[in-house]
N, C-alpha and C positions, 0 to 999 in steps of 0.2 A: 504493500500500500504506500509506504514512504517513497519508494522508487517511482511509482506512478504519479504521486502528487508533485514530484519535482520535475516531471517531464511535461513541458508545455504542449506537446503534441498528443499526449494521452487524452482519450475522451473523458476521463474522470474530471468532474467539475465541482463536486460538492462533497465535503467531508465533515461529519459531526464529531467534534472533539470535546472530551471531558477534561482531561488534564495534560497528558504527556506532550502533545504537540504545541501546547501554549508557550512552552519555553524550550530553548535549546534545539528547535527544529528549524532548518533553513530551506526554504523553497521560494526563491526570488520571484517566480511567476505568479504566486498567490497575490491577488489584488483586493479582495474584499473579506472582511471579518464581521460576522453577526454575533454580537455579544449579549448573552442573557444570563451570565454568571457573575456574581459579585466578586470583584478583584480590587486590589489596592497595592500601593507601593511599587517595589521593583517587579513584582509578579505581573502587575497590570502593564507596566512599561515593556516588559519582555513579551507579553502577549501581543501587544500592539505592533511590536517590532517584527512579528511574523509576516506582516503584509506591507511593511514600509520600504522594502528594497526597490531600488530603481531597476527596471528590467525592460529592455527593448523600448517600446513606446509607452511604457508605464512609468510615469514620473513620481508616483506616490501611491500609498494604499488608501482604501476606503474603510472606515469603521462605522458600522450600523449599530447604534446603541439602543437596546430594547428596555433596559432597566434603569437608566440614568446614572452613568458612572462619571459624569462630567466633573463633579466635585472631587471624586477620588483621583481623577486624572490631574486636576490642578494641584492636589496635595502631593502626588507623586512627582510632578514637575518641579515642585518647590525644592526638591533635593538636587536639582541640576543648576548650572550656571545661567545667568541671564541670557547670554547669546543662544544657549541651547533652548531655553524656553521660547525665545523669539522665533526660532526656526520651526517650532512645533505647531502644527495646525495651520489651516489656510482659511481665511475668511471666505464664506460661501458667496457673498455678494461680489467680492472681488473676483473670485473664480468664474462666476457667471458672466461678469463684464468682459473678462479676457476671452471666454468661450465665444461670446457673441461677436467680439471684434475679429477673432480668427475666422469665424464662420462667414462674416461679411466679406473678408478678403478673398476667400476661396469662391464664394458664391458670385462675386463680381467678375471673376475670371470667365464665367459662363454668360456674361452679358451679351444678349443677342442669340443665345441658344437656350431653348426651353427644355431643360432636362427633367422638369417636374412631371411631364407627361409620362415619363418612363417609370415612375415610382409605383403607380397603382395598377399597372397593366398586367397582362399575362407574362409568364416567364419569357416567352419568345419576344414579346413587345419590349420588355425590359432589356433583354439582350441586344435587340436591334438599336434601342435608344442608347445603350452603352457604347456601341460601335460608333454612333454619331458623336457622342461626347468625347471619346478617345481621339477621333479624327479632329475635333474642334480644338482640343488642348494641344495636340501635336502641331497644328497650324499656328496656334497662338504662340507656342514656344519659338517657332521660327521667326515670327514677327517680333517678339520681344528681343530675340538674339540679334536680329537685323538692326535694331535701334541702338544696340550697344557698340562701343568703339574699341573696347579692350577684350583680349581673350578671356580674362577672368569674368568680365561683365557678361560676355556671351555664355560662358559656362553656367553662371548663376541664373541667367535667364532660362536656360534649359531645365534648371532644377526648381524654378519658381513654384510651379504647381505642386510638385512632390514635397518640397519643403513646407509649403503652405498647408497641405493636408496633414503632414506630420505634426505641425504645430497645433492644428485644429484637433487632432486625435489626442494629444497630450492635454489640451485644455478640456476636452470632453471628459477625459478620465477623471479630472479633478472635480467636475461639476455634474457627474453622471446622474446623481440622485435628484437634481433640480427639475422643476417644471420646464424651464427653458431648454434644458438638455433633452428631455423627453420629447419636446415639441419639434426638435430638428434632427432627431436621431436617424430618421430615414434618409435624410439628405447627407448626414455625416457618413453613414454606411455606404451610400452611393459614391461619394467622393473617394472614400477609402478603397472601394472596389476598383474604381478607375485607376487610382494610383498604383494599386497592386498589380493590375494588368499591365500597366506601362513599365513598372519596375521589373516585372517578371521577364520582360524581353531582354533585359540587360544582364542576365545572369552570366557570370564569368568575366565581366568587365570591371570588376572591383566592387560591385554591389555587395553589401553585407547580407548575412542570412536574415537579419532583421528586416531589411528592405524586401528581400525576395518573398518573405512569408508574411508581410504585413497584412493583417486582416482585422476584423473587429473583435477586440478582446473584452471590452467593457460592456458590449451590448450584443444582442442577437437581432440583426436587422433584416427586414423583409425586402430591403432595397436591392439585394443581389439575388441571382438565381441559385437556389439551395445555399449551402454554406461554403461552397468551393470558390476559390479565387478564380475569377473569370479569365479564361485563356484568350489571348488576343486573337488567335487564329479562329476560334469559335465566334468571337465577337465580329470578326471580319466577314464571317459567312463563307469561309473557304471550305469546300466540301471534298476536294480532291484527296483520295486516300493515299496516293503514292507521293508522299512528301519526304520520305526518309532519304531518298537518293536525289531529291530536287529535280524531278522529271521535267521534260519539256512542257508537258501538259500543265503541271503545277505552276511553272514559271510564267507560262502564258496567262494563266488565270490571275496571278498576282499582277502582271503587267496591265491587264485589262480592267482591274478593279477601279470602281468609281472613286473610292476613298484611297487616294494615293499614299497619304501619310500612314494610314493603317496598314496598307500593303507593304510599305517600306519597313515598318516595325516588325511585321510578321516575318518578312524575309530575313531581316537582320537577326532575329531570334533563331531561326532555323540554321542560318549560316554559322552563327556563333556556336550552336550545339554541334553542328557537323564538324567544325574545325576542332572543337575540344575533343571530340571522339577520336580524331587522328593523333592527338597528343600521345596516346598510348602506343603508337606504332612508328610515327615518323616526325622527329623533332624539327628537321629542316623545313619540311613541307608545312607543318603547323605554323612555324614562325613566319614563313612567307605569306601564307594566307591570312594570318592574324594581322600582319602589317598592312596588307591591302584593305582589309575590312575596316580597321581603325582609321586609316588614312582617308578612305572614302567618307566615313561618318564624320570625321573631324572637319573635312572641307565642307560637308553639307551643313554642319552646325555653325561653321564660320560664314555661311551664306556665299561660299565661293562657287557652289553648284546648286542647281535647283533640285526639287524632289524628283522630277522625272529623270534628270541626269544621274543622280545617285542611284535611283532604282535600276537604271540600265547598267551601271557599274557593278551593282550587286548581282544582277542576273548573269553578267559575264563571269563574275567570280564563282557563282554557283555552278556554271557550266564547266569551269576549270577544275573545281573540286570534284565534280562527277567524273571528269576525264582522268583525273589523277588516280581515282580508285580502280580504273581499268588499265592503267599504264603497265603494271607488272605483268599482267597476262599477255599484253601485246608484245612486251620485250622478253618474254620467257623467263621472268624473275619472280621470286616469291615477294610478298610484302616486306619481309625482313631484309631481303637482298636489295630491294628498291630503297629502303631506308638508308642502308649503308652506302649505296650508290649515290644518293642525294648528299650524304655527308661528305663524300669525296668530290662531288661535282659542284658543291656550293660556290666555290671559286671558279668562275667561268674560264679563267686562263688555264686551270688544271685540266678542264675538259678539252680545251683546244690542244694542249700539249700531249695529253695521254690518249685521247680518242675514246669514243664510246665503248668499244669492245673491251679494251684493256681495263677500263673502270669497272665494267661488269664482272670481269674475272677477279679483280681485287676485292670487290664487294662480296663475292661468294666466299673467297678465302678468309676474309675478315669474319664473316658470319660463322663459318665452321670453326675457326681457331678460337674466337672469343667464347662461343658456346661451350667449347670443350674446357676452357680455362677459367671461366667465371666461377667464383666461389659464392656461397650463399650470402655472405655479408661483405662482399668485396667493395661495395660502394662506400662503406664506412671505415675501411681500413686503408690507410695511405700506402702501406707496403704492397698490398694487393693491387691497388691502382697503379703503383709504379711499375710492377711487373707487366701489367696489361699495356701500359704506355710503351714499354720496351717492345712488347710483342707487336703492337700496331706499327710502330716505327720500322721494325724489321721487315714487315710485309710491304710497307710503302717503299722502302729502299730497294727491296727485291725487284719491284716492278718499275723502278725509276720515277716514282712520284716526285715532282719538283721539290727540292730541299727547302726552298724559301716558303713553301706553302704547307710543309709537313706539320708544324706545330699547331696551326689552326685546325688542320684536318684531324689530327690526333684528338684534340679536345672535343671536336664535334662527334667523332666516332665513339668516344667514350661516353658522351652524353646520350648518344643513341643506344649504346649497349646497356646503359643503366635503365633506360625506359623499357627495353625488351627483355632484360634479364629475368624478370619475374616469371615469364612464360618458359624460361629455360630450366627452372628448378624442377626436381623430381616431383611427380604427382600432378604437374600442370600440363594440361593437354596443349598440343601445338596445332596451330592452324595449318 
């Protein structure tokens, strides 16, 4: 039970406690305590401390008092210093004022777009309205960024909506029991779902787990379809099942979407996921594709290219990723051999000097030799790494790999071996 209570992903939501968990039990995700037991002094302070930990978008805990412990709390606080007393408790009127201020900031971002019609409709209608809201915010972000002159200003403009909703979520958590909060909870939930769908597309680009999993923690809102974070592809209405390999049919569907910004975000998400999946097999290819994706998005955010232009660049990148998956079969090499081939050919001058056929031979010998000599914990032992460096250099010299390029090639080859070595251990199936 204690393990489940500490896990914010566990469906367990309510625990009735008599004694033990009121002191000495730490579960930062707990946010509300309902008190109907007389307590005083340090025992009362420790009980309240069970829910006052900051956690993700939870800025403080909520205490619901059923028996009137306010005087006992004041007496307990008298044992603490004045600064500590001043930090304890939040004036409800002040919390509500902040909540309404943050709500107006986010609501005004939708001026000209009537999102309220999506709050009371069917699940399908709410999802369709959410697609429109996401498209609206994406377009606004580009407009805000275009008005900024500095890179930092443009970056902040791209995060204006996400930061605004996060501030609103924190304010809502502090005033959740107020009539004002109950009156706007549907809209708060709607804003949070839109933010979650947008942030979800940026997985792997530095977003925290908090951002990727942001949902409604203090309320259960009917503003979203079920309790699941809305996936941007579903919101976009994309139905093509064959998206795992970025098929021509899917790319054409994205290109012809009426909501171009939404199509861009959907494609960016898929490309990012596809590139990350290659990290486990080919470090050079992953690095090259990641740089292309980040460069295209950066130029788009800097308003150097239009939505249509960046969409075309991402479609071309998707086609190149798909072609890369078939390259080994066309060249008669396994995926692992292709990975070492890329490590050797990363410097174009090496490819020009050595030629394609000789690099393929070296790649095969590197794979066989490294697989036979890699120890279980080699990546963490410098002596083992040193032996492998000598092994790789010997093979490169054997085939006349340019001496001035060897150090860089050895480093990349060892990085590639580290990625692949898990599949070389006993008991792991090989592709």
